[in-house]
N, C-alpha and C positions, 0 to 999 in steps of 0.2 A: 427255400422256395415254397410258395403256397401249394397246397395239395390241389391237383387238377380235379376238375369236376366236383368240387366241394359244394354241397347243397345245404350245408348247415344253416338253420334258420329259415329255410324255404318250406312252403306248404305246397304239397302236390296232390292233385286229384287224379285218380286212375279209374276209368270206367271199365267194367268187365275184368277187374283185377283178381278175380277168384280162381282163375285157371289159365293154363296155356301161356300165351304171350303176355297177357295182362299180369299174371302172377310174377313172371320174371321181371317185368317192368317195375311193379311195385317193390319188389325185393331190391332191385338195382338202385332205385331212387332212395329207398330207406337206408341202404348200405352206405350211401354217400352223405347221409345226414338229414335228408328231407323228412318232415312229418307227413306221412302218406295217408290219404283218405281214399279208401276203396269203395267205389259205388258198384253194388252188385244186385242183380235180380235174385241171386241165390246167396243170401247173407251167410249161410252156414259155410259155403265155400270160401267166402271172403274172410270169415273168422279164422279158418284154417291158415290162410296166408298171413293174416295179422299175427297169429300166434307164432308162426315161424319167424316173422320179422322181429317180434318182441324177444324171442329166444336168442336171436343173433344180436340183440342190443339196440334194435331200431324202434321207431315209433310208427304205429299204424292204427287207424280206426276204420270201422266198416259202417256203411250206411246203405240200408235197403233202397234200391232204386230201379225203376223201370225206365230206361232212357227214352222210350217211345211215348211216355206220358209226361206232359208239361208240369203238372202239379207235383208229381213224384220227383222230377229233376230239380225243380225249384226248392223243394223241401230239403233234399239231400245236399244241394249246393249251399243252402243257407247254413246247414249244420256244419258243413266242412269249411265254410268261408268266414267263420266268426272272427278270425284274426287276419283275414285276407287270403288270397290264393296267388301263388307265384307260377305254378305249373299245372296245366291241364292236359291230360293224355286221353284222347277219345279213342279208346281201344275196343269198346264193346261192339260186337257185330255178329251177324249170322250169315251162314252160307246158303246157297241154293243151286241146285243142278237142274238145268232145263234150257231149251231153246225158246225163241220168241213164240213158237207154235205150241210148245208143251207147257209153258209157264201159265199157271192159272192166275186169274185176277187176285184171288185171295193171297196166293204166295207172293205175287208182285207187291201188293200192298204191305204185306208183313215185312219183306226185305226193305222196302222203302222206309217204313216206320222206324225200324231199328237202325239201319245203316246210314240213312240220310237225315231223316227228321231227328233221330237221336243225337247226331253230331251237332246239328243246328241248335237243338234245345239246350244241350250242355254248354256250347260256346256262349249262347245268349245268356244263360243263367250265371256262368262263371265270370264273364267279362266285368260286370260291376264290381266284383271282389278283386279284380286285377288292376283296374284303373287306379292311377296314382302311385303304383309301385312297379309297373312294368311286369314283364313275365314272358312265358313261353307256352304256346299251344302247339301240341303235336297231334295231328290227326292220322289215324291208321287207314291208309288207302290200300293199294294193291297193284301188282303188275297188270291186273285187269283194268286199271285206270287208263293204261296206254296201249293195250293190245286187244285184239279180237280173240278171246279164248272160246273154244267150243263148249257148248252146253253150260254156259255161265251167263245167260242173257240178263237176268234180273240182278245178279250179283255184280256183274260188270257195270251195269247202269248205276248201281248204288255207289260203287267205288269211284267211278268217273265223276259223279256228283261231289263226293268227298274231296276229290282233288281240286275241282274248280271252286268249291266253297273255300278251300284253304287259300287259294290264290287271292280271291276277292277279300276275304277277311284280313289277310296279311296287308293288303293295300289300305283297307279302312282303319286298321288298328295302328298304323304307323304313328299317328300323333300321340298315341297313348303308350308308346314304347313297349308294345306287346307284339312279340314275334309269333308268326304262325307258319308252320311247316308241315309237310306230309312225309310219311314213311311208307314205302310200297314194297312189302315182302313178296317173294315168290312162295313156293311151298315151304312150310315150316312144320317140323315134326312135333306135333302136339297131341294130347289125348284125343282131340277131335279127329285127327287123321287116323289114329288107331281104331277109333270107333267106326268111322266111315268104312274102312277096309274090312273090319269084322262083320259089319252089317251087310255089305254089298258083295264081298268076295270071300265068303266062308271057306276055309281050307286053302285059300290062295293068297292069304294076307301078305306073306313075305314076298311072293312073286310080284304082286301088284305094288307093294311098297318099293321094291327095287326099280320097277318100271317108272313109277312117278318120280323117284329120286333122280333117275338118270336123265329126266328132262331138263334138269339144271346142268349147264355145261360144266360146272365145277364138280359134278358127279354125286351130289348128295343134297338132301334138304337142309335148310337152315335149322339151327337150334334156337329155341326161344330166347336164350340169354344173349345171342348175337344180335337179335332185333332190339332187345332191351338196352344193350350197350350203345346202339345208335341213338335210341331215344334219350338215354342219359346224356349223351353229348349235346343233343339239340336242346335239352332242358337246361343245360349248364351255361354259365357265363362265358365259357370257352367258345360258344357258338353265338356270341352276342352280335356278330355282323351278318348273321344268316336269317333271312326271312323270305317268305314267298317262294320256297323251293321244295321240290319233291326229291326224296332220296330213295331210289330203288335199292333194295338189299335182296339180290336175286340170283346170286351165283352165276351171273353172266347171262341170265335168261333173255333179257330184252335185246341186248346188243350182240350176243355171240351165237344165238341159235340161228341156224340157216334152214 
C-alpha cells in the first residue's frame, strides 16, 4: 500500500515558516518528502527551521520576504518556483487587539497589509508556477472569520477577508486543477501566546493561560503540530476532492460554546 500523505517530488512554499504554526507546517511537509521553501521576514528564524529539517533528512530553503510588499513576494516566489510550485501555505500573519473605537488607522492598515494583501500577493505570485501541474493552496484563516470575537476588530476583518478570498479563488482556479482551502484555528499554544501573556499579565501568566485554554470546550489550546497535520492532509493527494472549504480546528469553540 502506498504511503499516505506522500509529498515526494512536491514543492511547497510556506510563508511565515520560521516560528510557531508555520514552523510545524514546514517540518510536517518536509517530513513527508516535500522540498520546502520558507518565506520569512526574519531569515535567521527561517534558517533555524531549515537546519532542523535538514538534520531530520528533509529539504528546505529560506527566502527573505515581506509578504506585504509585491516586489519582495515576486522575487521570493520566483526563487522558490524555479521548478514549479505544488503547494502554497499562506501562514504569515499578525495579530491585533482592539475594538472599532480603539483601533488606529495605522494599525488597521498594518493588519490589512500583512493578513489580507499578503495572502493576495502570495497567491497571485504563486499561481503562474502552479498552472499546468495543479496543486493545493491552504490559507490560514481563524475562528474569527466566523464569529464576533471581542477586542479583535481589525484581526477579525482580516481573517474574514482571507476566508472569502479562499472561496473565490477556489472557484476561479477550478479549470487549472488548483485546490484552495482555508484552515481556521482557535487558540494555539505558540511562542506568540507566551510572549503576549508575559507582556500583558506579568506574574499571572499561568492563571491567564489556563483561562484562555478553558475557552475551548475541549479544555486546552491546540498544539502547532495539530494544525500542521490538517494542513498536510489538505496539501496531499488524499484531499484531491476537497476545494473551497473552511476547516475549523478549534476544540469545539464554534459549535459547542454556549
